[in-house]
ROGUMI-237456 format. One line per 10 residues: number of its first residue (from 1); their letters; for each residue x, z, y of C-alpha. Coordinates in steps of 0.2 Angstrom, whole numbers, plus 2048, in hexadecimal, padded with zeros to 3 digits. Layout:
# residues N
NUM = a = X/Z/Y; ...
# end
This chain:
# residues 500
1 = melelpllys = AA0/A5D/9FB; AAB/A50/9F9; A9C/A42/9F1; A91/A48/A02; A9C/A43/A0F; A9F/A32/A0C; A8C/A31/A0C; A8A/A38/A1A; A97/A2E/A25; A90/A1C/A1C
11 = apcvlalvls = A7F/A23/A21; A82/A1A/A34; A8B/A0B/A2D; A7D/A06/A22; A72/A08/A33; A7C/9FE/A3C; A7D/9EF/A2F; A6A/9F1/A2E; A67/9F0/A40; A74/9E0/A41
21 = svyllglfad = A6C/9DA/A33; A5B/9D9/A3C; A62/9D5/A4C; A6B/9C4/A43; A5B/9C1/A3A; A51/9C0/A4C; A5E/9B5/A54; A5D/9A8/A47; A46/9AB/A45; A48/9A9/A59
31 = srrnlptgpl = A50/999/A59; A43/992/A4B; A35/99A/A56; A38/98E/A65; A39/99C/A72; A3D/99A/A85; A50/99A/A89; A58/9AA/A90; A67/9B5/A8E; A6E/9B9/A7E
41 = plpvignlls = A69/9C9/A79; A76/9D8/A74; A73/9DF/A60; A66/9EC/A61; A64/9EF/A73; A5F/9DC/A77; A60/9D7/A8A; A5C/9E8/A8F; A6E/9EB/A99; A68/9DC/AA3
51 = lsalphrsla = A5A/9E7/AAB; A5F/9F2/ABB; A56/9FF/AC4; A4B/9F2/ACB; A48/9E6/ABB; A3D/9D8/AC8; A4C/9D5/AD1; A57/9D6/AC0; A4A/9CB/AB7; A4B/9BE/AC8
61 = rlaerhgpvm = A60/9BC/AC7; A5E/9B7/AB2; A4F/9AC/AB9; A5C/9A1/AC5; A67/99F/AB6; A5A/99C/AA7; A4B/995/AB0; A3B/99B/AB4; A35/99E/AA3; A41/9A7/A99
71 = alclgsvttv = A42/9B2/A89; A49/9C2/A86; A4C/9D1/A7A; A4A/9E0/A83; A4D/9EE/A74; A44/9E4/A66; A34/9DF/A71; A35/9CB/A72; A2F/9C8/A85; A2D/9B9/A8D
81 = vvssagaard = A2E/9BA/AA2; A29/9AC/AAF; A2F/9AB/AC0; A29/99D/AC7; A15/999/ACF; A15/98A/AC3; A1A/997/AB3; A0B/9A2/AB8; A00/997/ABA; A03/990/AA8
91 = ilqrhdaals = A02/9A3/AA1; 9F4/9AA/AAC; 9E6/99A/AAD; 9EB/98F/A9F; 9EF/99C/A91; 9E5/9A8/A99; 9DC/9AC/A8A; 9EA/9AD/A7D; 9F7/9B6/A89; 9E9/9C2/A90
101 = srsipdgahv = 9EB/9D1/A84; 9F6/9E0/A89; A06/9E7/A84; A01/9F8/A82; A0F/A06/A8A; A13/A15/A80; A0B/A20/A8E; 9FB/A19/A8D; 9F8/A1E/A7A; 9F6/A30/A83
111 = fahythsmgw = 9E4/A36/A7E; 9E2/A25/A77; 9E0/A1F/A87; 9E4/A0C/A84; 9D4/A0B/A7A; 9CA/A11/A88; 9D2/A08/A98; 9CD/9F9/AA1; 9E1/9F8/AA4; 9E5/9F6/A90
121 = lpatnprwra = 9D6/9F1/A88; 9D5/9E0/A80; 9CD/9D3/A8B; 9C2/9CF/A7A; 9BB/9E2/A78; 9AA/9E6/A7E; 9AF/9F8/A85; 9BB/9EC/A90; 9AC/9E0/A94; 9A1/9EF/A99
131 = lrkvcsaelf = 9AE/9F7/AA5; 9B3/9E8/AAE; 9A1/9E4/AB0; 99B/9F5/AB5; 9AA/9F5/AC2; 9A8/9E3/AC8; 996/9E7/ACC; 994/9FA/AD1; 9A3/9FE/AD9; 9AC/9EC/AE1
141 = aphrlttnqs = 99D/9DF/AE4; 99C/9DA/AF6; 98A/9E4/AF6; 994/9F4/AF2; 9A0/9F3/AFC; 996/9ED/B0B; 98A/9FC/B07; 99A/A09/B0A; 9A0/A02/B18; 99C/A13/B21
151 = lcrdkarrlv = 9AA/A1B/B13; 9B7/A10/B18; 9B5/A11/B2C; 9B3/A24/B29; 9C5/A25/B1F; 9CD/A18/B2C; 9C5/A26/B3A; 9CC/A35/B31; 9DF/A2B/B2F; 9DE/A28/B43
161 = thiewlahgg = 9D9/A39/B47; 9E6/A41/B3C; 9F4/A35/B43; 9ED/A39/B54; 9F2/A4C/B50; A03/A4A/B4A; A06/A3E/B58; A01/A4D/B65; A0C/A56/B5B; A1B/A4B/B5C
171 = tpvaigrvaf = A1B/A4B/B49; A23/A3C/B3F; A14/A32/B35; A18/A2E/B23; A0E/A1F/B23; A0D/A1D/B0D; A09/A31/B0E; 9F9/A30/B1A; 9F3/A1F/B14; 9F5/A26/B02
181 = ttalnllsst = 9E9/A34/B05; 9DD/A26/B0E; 9DD/A1C/B00; 9DB/A29/AF3; 9CC/A32/AFE; 9C2/A21/B01; 9C1/A1E/AEB; 9BC/A32/AE9; 9AE/A30/AF4; 9AA/A21/AEF
191 = ifskdvadld = 9AB/A27/ADC; 9A5/A3C/ADD; 9A0/A3C/AF0; 9AE/A46/AF7; 9C1/A47/AFD; 9CC/A4D/AF1; 9DB/A4F/AFE; 9DC/A54/B10; 9E7/A4A/B1D; 9E6/A5B/B28
201 = sssgdaagsf = 9EE/A69/B1D; 9FD/A68/B12; 9F1/A6F/B05; 9ED/A5E/B00; A01/A5D/AF9; A01/A6D/AF0; A07/A6B/ADE; 9F6/A6B/AD4; 9ED/A61/ADF; 9E3/A52/ADA
211 = ksilaevnat = 9EF/A48/AE6; 9FF/A4D/AE1; 9FA/A4C/ACE; 9F4/A3B/AD1; A06/A37/ADA; A0F/A3F/ACA; A06/A34/ABE; A0A/A24/AC8; A1C/A28/ACB; A1D/A2E/AB8
221 = vgipnmsdff = A15/A1E/AAE; A20/A12/ABA; A30/A1B/AB2; A39/A0E/AA5; A37/A15/A94; A40/A12/A83; A31/A13/A79; A2B/A03/A81; A3A/9F9/A7B; A3B/A01/A6B
231 = peiarldlqg = A29/A04/A64; A33/A09/A54; A38/A19/A59; A2A/A1C/A66; A24/A2B/A5D; A33/A34/A61; A31/A32/A73; A43/A34/A77; A40/A37/A89; A31/A44/A88
241 = lrrrieglfe = A26/A37/A94; A18/A38/A89; A17/A4A/A88; A19/A49/A9C; A0A/A3D/A9E; A00/A47/A93; A03/A55/A9C; 9FE/A4D/AAD; 9EF/A44/AA3; 9E9/A56/A9D
251 = rlhamindri = 9E9/A5C/AAF; 9E3/A4E/AB7; 9D4/A4B/AAB; 9D0/A5D/AAD; 9CE/A5B/AC0; 9C3/A4B/ABD; 9B9/A53/AAE; 9B4/A61/ABB; 9AC/A55/AC7; 9A3/A4D/AB9
261 = errlreraaa = 99A/A5E/AB1; 997/A63/AC4; 98F/A52/AC7; 985/A54/AB6; 97E/A65/ABA; 979/A5F/ACD; 970/A52/AC4; 968/A5D/AB8; 962/A68/AC6; 95A/A5B/AD0
271 = geppnknfld = 953/A50/AC1; 95C/A41/ABF; 95E/A3D/AD2; 963/A29/AD7; 974/A23/AD6; 97C/A2D/AE4; 991/A24/AE0; 999/A1B/AD2; 99B/A2A/AC7; 985/A2B/AC7
281 = vllnyrrtdd = 989/A18/AC3; 994/A1D/AB3; 989/A2B/AAD; 97B/A1F/AAE; 983/A10/AA6; 97B/A09/A96; 984/9F9/A8D; 979/9EB/A87; 980/9EA/A77; 97B/9FC/A6F
291 = grgfdrqtll = 971/A03/A7F; 980/A12/A7E; 989/A18/A8D; 99B/A1C/A90; 9A4/A2A/A86; 9AB/A39/A90; 9BC/A33/A8D; 9B9/A21/A93; 9B2/A28/AA3; 9C2/A33/AA5
301 = slisdlfsag = 9CD/A22/AA2; 9C3/A17/AAC; 9C2/A24/ABB; 9D7/A27/AB8; 9DA/A14/AB9; 9D1/A13/ACA; 9DC/A21/AD2; 9EB/A1C/ACD; 9EC/A09/AD0; 9DE/A0C/ADE
311 = tdasaatvdw = 9E9/A17/AE9; 9FE/A14/AE7; 9FC/A01/AE9; 9F1/A01/AF8; 9FC/A0F/B02; A0D/A06/AFC; A06/9F5/B05; A00/9FE/B15; A13/A06/B15; A1D/9F6/B11
321 = amaelllnpk = A12/9ED/B20; A16/9F8/B2D; A27/9FB/B26; A2A/9E8/B29; A1E/9E8/B3A; A2B/9F7/B42; A3B/9EC/B3B; A32/9DC/B45; A2A/9E0/B56; A26/9D0/B5C
331 = tmararselt = A1B/9D1/B4A; A14/9E0/B4F; A11/9DA/B61; A06/9CE/B5C; 9FD/9D7/B51; 9F9/9E2/B5F; 9F3/9D4/B6B; 9E7/9CC/B5D; 9DF/9DD/B5A; 9DC/9DE/B6E
341 = qvlgskpeve = 9D6/9CD/B6E; 9C9/9D1/B60; 9C3/9E4/B63; 9C4/9E1/B76; 9C1/9F5/B7D; 9B9/9FA/B69; 9C3/A0B/B66; 9C1/A07/B53; 9C4/9FA/B47; 9B3/9F5/B3B
351 = esdigqlkyl = 9B5/9EA/B2B; 9AB/9DC/B35; 9BA/9D8/B40; 9C7/9D7/B31; 9C2/9C4/B30; 9C6/9C1/B42; 9D8/9C7/B41; 9DF/9B9/B3A; 9F1/9BE/B3E; 9EE/9D2/B36
361 = qtiiketfri = 9EB/9C8/B26; 9FA/9BD/B27; A05/9CD/B25; 9FC/9D4/B19; 9FF/9C4/B0E; A13/9C6/B13; A12/9D8/B0E; A0B/9D3/AFF; A18/9C5/AFB; A27/9CF/B00
371 = hplaplllph = A23/9E0/AF7; A15/9DC/AEB; A0A/9E8/AE3; A12/9E6/AD1; A21/9DD/AD2; A20/9DB/AC0; A0D/9D8/ABB; A06/9E4/AAC; A0D/9DA/A9E; A02/9D0/A94
381 = eaemttqiqg = A03/9CD/A81; A01/9BC/A77; 9F1/9BF/A6C; 9F6/9B1/A61; A03/9A4/A63; A03/99B/A6F; A0D/98A/A77; A10/98A/A89; A17/97F/A96; A10/96F/A8E
391 = gcytvpkgtr = A17/974/A7D; A29/975/A80; A29/989/A7D; A20/993/A71; A1B/9A6/A74; A17/9B0/A64; A08/9BB/A60; A0E/9CC/A65; A1B/9C5/A73; A1B/9CF/A83
401 = vvvnvwaigh = A18/9C4/A92; A1D/9C9/AA3; A1A/9C0/AB4; A25/9C4/AC2; A1B/9C3/AD1; A2B/9CA/ADB; A34/9BB/AD4; A27/9AE/AD7; A27/9B6/AEA; A38/9B5/AEF
411 = ggeawpepkk = A3A/9A5/AE7; A42/997/AF3; A38/989/AEB; A27/991/AF1; A2A/99A/AFE; A36/993/B0E; A44/9A2/B15; A3A/9AD/B07; A46/9BD/B0C; A3E/9BC/B1E
421 = fmperfldeg = A2E/9C5/B24; A26/9B6/B2A; A12/9B7/B2C; A11/9A8/B36; A13/99F/B24; A02/9A3/B1F; 9FA/99C/B2F; 9F5/98B/B31; 9FA/986/B43; 9FB/976/B4C
431 = sngcggaacv = 9F0/970/B3D; 9DD/96C/B3A; 9E0/96F/B26; 9E5/97A/B1D; 9F6/976/B17; A07/97E/B0D; A07/991/B0E; 9F8/993/B1B; 9EE/98F/B0B; 9F4/99A/AFF
441 = dfrgrdfell = 9E8/9A9/AFA; 9EB/9BA/AF1; 9DC/9BA/AE5; 9E2/9B1/AD7; 9E1/99E/ADB; 9F4/99B/AE1; A00/9A1/AD6; A0E/9A3/AE4; A06/9B2/AEA; 9FF/9BE/ADB
451 = pfgsgrrmcp = 9FE/9D0/AE1; 9ED/9D4/AD8; 9F2/9C8/AC8; 9E7/9B9/AC3; 9DB/9B3/AB6; 9D0/9C3/AAC; 9DE/9CF/AAF; 9DE/9CE/AC2; 9DC/9DF/AC8; 9C8/9E1/ACB
461 = gmplamrmvh = 9CA/9EF/ADB; 9D4/9DF/AE5; 9C2/9DE/AF2; 9C4/9F4/AF6; 9D5/9F3/AF6; 9D6/9E6/B03; 9C6/9ED/B10; 9D3/9FC/B10; 9E3/9F5/B10; 9DB/9EA/B1F
471 = lmlasllhrf = 9D3/9F7/B27; 9E2/A04/B26; 9EE/9F9/B2D; 9E3/9F2/B3C; 9DF/A04/B40; 9F1/A09/B40; 9F6/9FB/B4C; 9E6/9FC/B57; 9E7/A0D/B5D; 9F8/A12/B5C
481 = ewrmrpeddk = A0A/A0B/B65; A18/A0D/B56; A2A/A10/B56; A36/A16/B48; A3F/A25/B47; A4E/A27/B51; A59/A29/B40; A4F/A1B/B3A; A53/A12/B49; A66/A14/B49
491 = ngldmsdagl = A69/A13/B35; A5A/A09/B31; A4C/A09/B26; A51/A08/B13; A47/9F7/B0E; A4E/9F9/AFB; A3F/9F9/AF1; A40/A0B/AEE; A42/A0E/AFE; A31/A13/B05
# end
């Protein structure tokens, strides 16, 4: 026993010595790798203490001191953060190929999701190309969206009817909740030809429903995970997040799998009917490289991704836009006046009207700028050691690369009065040509506004999301006069990033 105690107590000292040595060697190595400058990291934890519960804001403050391209040690992971439009262009356009891999989060290892998911597969992977191709050609292509106009119109009509019912009962409207359900049903009708949630009944929010599980998945994957900062200990799952995500995916996949099996039985009974929905397209799909279709796990991962990415972001955009309009009555009045002028006596907004609603489009743009869908785009990873910023800095292979679109949208260099909600900045009033912010678009070509990203990793679902967001917001403004609840009018709306 006398010999064991000193050995036992010396173990932490040895571990601390080893970790400190690794840390010092890492600092020495980083100084020789020509990384961008950044805050001095602490031993072991690096710069993690510099991050708050809102990391995009913390990183924006750090960028003000260290520049628009900076390197941090987040745990044991070297991370390069870019926070300006010029730096984002360099990463997402000039070096798109070299920096287009994904940094895989620990949660994506559940059911080997990262090997089946379009969001996490390498852009050079044949399965990624096949998934991207079928989605672009059969789900988000203009001719498909035109074919599905009646679906969008039906979901917008149901949204309006539901709000009329709430208004007659004097019930406040939870914009984010009804927008989430509307977006969810649009996707489910497109994929399965069936709604999976009910606007008019609380049963749609019941525990175990498709809607509630999907909402919980979106919330859980957004929780910071220590396994992503210390991959060496990821297998320990210290926060239990991987186990939690696995349980949620099991339930979500079971619901999707049930829809797939049901459709297979219907097809067998009908003798291989023509394509009715996107699930039929996926079941019929054959890759050109080997003639084989998608396996079941790939179908589950793809459909899960479509629901996860296509619902929360669209609902949040409509929610933020309505909140900003409630705080800016003159802006809301101008938007409603435009709707009256364009639609006249028409009771419903149609997709064909959206192109004429120029001011409404600027409201969506300004909402994207102030409240981006993903304040930090999904992290990239360097496939190879890459020289950026004209050779000024080196991004070593395996480095995580993060684009802070929130910082870009709130930067005074690109946006005068960046804290002010001012859709007029996107109008080209009093000029015969396009100039300044009026030219800025969100389709990945203008790096001052990147809600959907840019390059080969740009969100493929943008065309569908934009149609539905514009249609929902226009329908809400056209059919109803809005005011805040008395308590919100008295105390003010919570406009913090976690407020809505």
